[in-house]
C-alpha positions in Angstrom: -2.0 10.5 22.0 -3.6 13.1 24.0 -6.4 11.4 24.8 -9.7 13.7 24.2 -12.5 11.2 24.3 -12.7 8.0 26.7 -15.3 4.9 27.0 -13.9 2.4 29.2 -15.7 -0.5 29.6 -19.4 0.9 29.4 -22.1 -0.7 29.2 -25.6 0.4 29.7 -29.3 -1.8 29.7 -32.4 -0.9 29.4 -34.4 -3.8 31.2 -33.5 -6.8 29.8 -31.8 -5.2 26.7 -28.3 -4.5 26.7 -27.8 -2.3 25.0 -23.6 -1.3 25.1 -21.7 -4.3 26.3 -18.4 -3.4 28.2 -17.2 -0.8 25.1 -13.9 0.8 25.1 -12.1 3.0 23.1 -10.3 6.5 23.1 -10.0 9.4 20.2 -7.4 11.4 20.2 -7.2 15.6 19.3 -7.8 16.6 15.8 -9.2 13.0 15.1 -11.9 11.6 13.0 -13.8 8.8 14.4 -16.3 7.1 13.0 -18.6 4.9 14.6 -21.1 2.5 11.9 -22.9 -0.8 12.9 -26.6 -1.9 12.4 -29.9 -0.1 13.5 -30.3 -1.2 17.0 -26.8 -1.9 17.6 -25.9 0.5 20.1 -24.7 4.0 18.4 -26.8 6.6 19.9 -26.2 5.5 23.2 -22.9 5.3 22.5 -23.3 9.1 22.0 -25.3 9.5 24.7 -23.1 8.2 27.1 -20.4 9.8 26.1 -22.6 13.6 25.7 -23.7 13.2 29.4 -27.2 12.7 28.1 -27.7 9.3 29.4 -26.3 7.7 32.0 -24.1 4.3 31.9 -22.2 2.0 33.7 -18.0 1.8 33.2 -15.7 5.0 33.0 -16.6 8.1 30.5 -13.9 10.8 30.3 -14.6 13.7 27.3 -11.8 16.6 27.9 -10.4 14.8 30.9 -13.5 15.5 33.2 -17.6 13.6 33.3 -19.3 14.6 30.2 -21.7 16.6 32.3 -18.9 18.1 34.1 -17.2 19.9 30.4 -18.3 23.7 29.5 -20.4 24.1 27.1 -18.8 26.4 24.6 -16.3 23.4 24.0 -18.9 20.7 22.8 -20.8 20.2 19.6 -24.1 18.0 19.1 -25.8 17.2 16.6 -28.1 14.2 17.2 -30.3 12.3 14.5 -33.5 14.4 15.3 -33.2 18.0 15.5 -36.1 21.1 15.5 -35.7 24.0 15.5 -38.1 27.3 16.0 -40.2 26.8 11.9 -40.3 30.3 12.1 -37.0 31.4 12.2 -34.6 31.4 9.4 -31.2 29.6 9.3 -29.5 33.7 10.1 -31.5 33.8 13.1 -31.3 30.8 14.3 -27.0 30.6 13.9 -27.0 33.8 15.7 -29.5 33.1 18.1 -27.2 29.9 19.3 -24.2 31.9 18.5 -25.0 34.3 21.3 -25.4 31.3 23.6 -21.6 30.5 23.6 -18.5 32.6 24.6 -16.2 33.0 21.8 -18.6 31.7 18.8 -17.7 31.9 15.5 -19.0 34.3 13.0 -22.3 32.9 11.9 -22.3 34.7 8.5 -19.3 32.4 7.8 -20.7 29.5 9.0 -23.9 30.1 6.7 -21.3 30.0 4.2 -19.6 27.0 5.1 -22.7 24.7 5.1 -23.7 26.3 1.9 -26.7 28.6 2.8 -26.2 32.4 1.2 -28.9 31.9 -0.7 -32.0 30.5 1.9 -29.9 32.5 4.8 -33.1 34.6 5.0 -35.7 31.7 4.2 -38.1 30.6 7.1 -36.9 26.9 8.5 -40.2 25.7 8.0 -40.4 26.4 4.4 -36.5 25.2 3.3 -35.7 21.5 1.2 -34.8 18.7 4.1 -31.0 18.9 2.7 -31.0 22.8 3.6 -32.9 21.9 7.2 -29.8 19.6 8.0 -27.5 21.8 6.7 -28.9 24.6 9.1 -29.0 22.0 11.8 -25.0 21.1 11.6 -24.6 24.9 11.1 -25.9 25.0 14.7 -23.8 22.3 16.1 -20.3 23.5 15.5 -21.3 27.3 15.4 -19.7 27.9 18.7 -16.4 26.3 17.5 -16.5 23.3 20.2 -13.2 21.7 20.7 -15.3 18.2 20.1 -18.2 17.9 17.9 -20.5 14.9 17.8 -22.4 13.9 14.2 -24.3 11.7 14.1 -25.7 10.8 10.8 -25.1 15.0 10.0 -25.7 14.5 5.9 -28.6 12.5 5.8 -31.0 14.0 3.2 -28.3 16.7 2.2 -27.8 16.3 -1.7 -23.8 15.8 -3.1 -23.0 19.5 -3.5 -24.0 19.6 0.1 -23.1 16.4 1.6 -19.4 17.5 0.4 -19.3 20.8 1.3 -20.4 19.8 5.1 -17.3 17.0 4.1 -14.8 19.8 3.7 -15.8 21.3 6.5 -15.4 18.9 9.2 -11.8 18.2 7.3 -11.0 21.0 8.0 -12.3 21.5 11.8 -10.4 18.4 12.1 -6.9 20.0 10.8 -7.8 22.8 13.2 -7.6 20.3 16.0 -11.3 19.3 16.7 -12.2 15.9 17.9 -15.0 14.6 15.9 -16.7 11.8 16.7 -19.1 10.7 13.4 -21.7 7.9 13.3 -23.5 6.9 9.5 -25.0 4.4 6.9 -22.8 6.0 4.6 -19.3 3.8 4.3 -18.6 6.1 1.5 -18.8 9.3 4.2 -17.2 7.3 7.0 -14.7 5.9 4.3 -14.0 9.7 3.3 -13.9 11.4 6.4 -12.9 8.5 9.6 -8.7 8.4 10.7 -10.3 5.8 12.3 -13.2 3.6 12.2 -15.7 1.2 14.9 -17.9 -1.2 14.1 -20.4 -1.8 16.9 -22.4 -5.1 16.8 -25.3 -5.6 19.9 -24.1 -3.4 21.7 -20.4 -5.0 21.5 -17.2 -2.9 19.7 -16.2 -5.5 16.9 -13.6 -4.5 15.2 -11.5 -1.1 15.3 -8.8 0.1 13.1 -8.4 2.9 10.0 -10.2 2.0 7.2 -7.3 0.8 4.9 -6.6 -1.3 8.0 -10.3 -2.7 8.4 -10.7 -3.3 4.2 -7.4 -5.1 4.4 -8.4 -7.6 7.3 -11.9 -7.7 6.8 -12.7 -7.0 3.6 -11.9 -9.9 1.4 -10.3 -9.9 -1.7 -10.1 -7.6 -5.3 -12.7 -8.9 -7.9 -13.0 -8.8 -11.2 -16.7 -8.6 -13.0 -17.1 -9.7 -16.2 -20.0 -9.5 -18.3 -20.6 -12.4 -20.8 -23.6 -14.6 -21.8 -21.4 -17.6 -22.1 -21.0 -18.2 -18.2 -20.0 -22.1 -18.1 -17.6 -21.8 -20.9 -16.1 -18.9 -18.8 -15.6 -20.4 -15.9 -14.1 -23.4 -17.5 -11.9 -21.0 -19.3 -10.8 -19.5 -16.2 -11.1 -22.5 -13.5 -8.0 -24.2 -11.6 -5.8 -20.6 -12.2 -8.2 -18.5 -10.0 -11.4 -18.5 -7.7 -14.1 -18.1 -10.1 -18.4 -17.7 -9.7 -20.8 -17.2 -11.6 -22.8 -14.9 -11.3 -26.7 -14.0 -13.5 -25.2 -11.7 -16.1 -21.5 -13.1 -16.2 -18.9 -14.1 -14.1 -16.8 -13.2 -10.3 -13.1 -13.5 -10.4 -11.4 -12.5 -7.3 -8.3 -12.3 -5.9 -7.3 -10.6 -9.1 -4.6 -7.8 -9.4 -4.9 -4.9 -11.7 -2.1 -6.4 -13.8 -3.9 -9.4 -14.0 -6.9 -7.9 -15.2 -5.3 -8.6 -18.9 -4.1 -12.5 -19.0 -7.6 -13.1 -17.5 -9.2 -11.4 -21.0 -6.4 -13.8 -22.5 -7.8 -16.7 -21.2 -11.3 -15.5 -22.0 -10.2 -14.8 -25.7 -7.9 -18.1 -26.2 -10.8 -19.9 -25.1 -13.5 -17.9 -27.8 -15.8 -16.9 -24.9 -17.3 -13.4 -25.8 -17.3 -11.1 -23.0 -18.4 -7.5 -22.4 -16.9 -5.0 -20.2 -15.0 -5.9 -17.1 -14.9 -4.1 -13.6 -12.3 -4.4 -11.3 -13.5 -3.4 -8.0 -11.4 -3.6 -4.6 -13.3 -4.2 -1.4 -14.4 -1.4 0.4 -15.7 -0.9 3.8 -19.2 -1.6 2.7 -17.9 -5.5 2.4 -15.8 -5.0 5.9 -19.7 -4.0 7.3 -21.4 -6.7 5.8 -18.7 -9.5 6.8 -18.7 -8.1 10.3 -22.7 -8.1 10.6 -24.0 -10.9 8.1 -26.1 -7.3 6.8 -26.8 -5.3 4.4 -26.7 -1.3 5.5 -29.7 1.2 4.3 -29.4 1.8 0.8 -26.8 -0.8 -0.1 -25.5 -0.5 -3.5 -22.1 0.2 -5.5 -20.8 3.3 -2.9 -21.2 6.9 -4.7 -18.2 8.0 -5.7 -16.0 10.7 -3.7 -13.3 11.8 -5.9 -13.0 15.3 -6.2 -12.6 17.5 -9.1 -9.0 17.1 -10.3 -6.8 20.1 -8.6 -8.8 19.6 -5.6 -6.7 18.8 -2.4 -8.3 15.5 -0.4 -5.0 14.6 2.3 -8.0 11.1 2.7 -8.2 9.6 -0.7 -5.6 6.9 -0.1 -7.9 5.5 2.3 -10.8 4.7 0.0 -11.2 1.1 -2.2 -11.0 1.8 -6.4 -12.9 0.5 -8.9 -11.5 0.3 -12.8 -14.0 -0.3 -15.7 -12.9 -1.1 -19.2 -15.3 -2.0 -22.7 -14.1 -5.0 -24.3 -13.7 -2.2 -27.1 -10.7 -1.0 -25.7 -7.1 -2.2 -24.7 -7.6 -5.2 -22.6 
């Protein structure tokens, strides 16, 4: 691997608080590395260490040298909080920042890529929260960086705008840009990241592709059966499956898609009335919960990230899936 970002036994303390505890990782050229973890885990501190904005112990290299020695033309950074001049428009902001670099990207092209064509001449202070964030994304990449750091890039952006940013990040990575991404959106990380690292209490406790992490830490696939006859349903399946009761029915763990029909038949044979059957694979959300013991912000069913038919997406095979069947259809 052509190592573009390297952290070797990185440490950082704030007084008695150890924010980073010997973090080591390497990210290659054109790779999207997603960093996840609870608030206070050390994610932002690690980003600051990698960008040279915070002094850390251990060894850090960006493009083969110390972060502060890297040509600014080659780096892009979108922090969680960034407030450009309120009385400038997105077009003026991108043009201004493009002018600070050699060989910057065309600001007009970037405006289109982040979905700001119609709001390009609106003062920044008059933009919606999502439009402001898209403007900041454009500013971070207008210099066409070799390495791009994105700290919660799509916070506050509507679904359509979020997908536009995702496609842009994928395009940059395909062109050789290395992307270091932090996010609380497990769907976003699963969609974009080639590899994921989970940071907990300053330690990197797991690293791998989304699929590898799900296989190692996500647990079993589950089939949720909606029924009022919980005791009878559980009795009909006990001994053959791992079954647990829920307020609205039962959960059957470790069921493959081919076994869904067998579960339905067993319930029918026991004269158990049931409604919908919802099968789902484990996801990064389950990995997160397993390794941290806590939920992430906005926990719930992960927003589907399947694109419209016909749109190419090389990373689709990394995502978990869900299948829902109504009792009235085929079982």
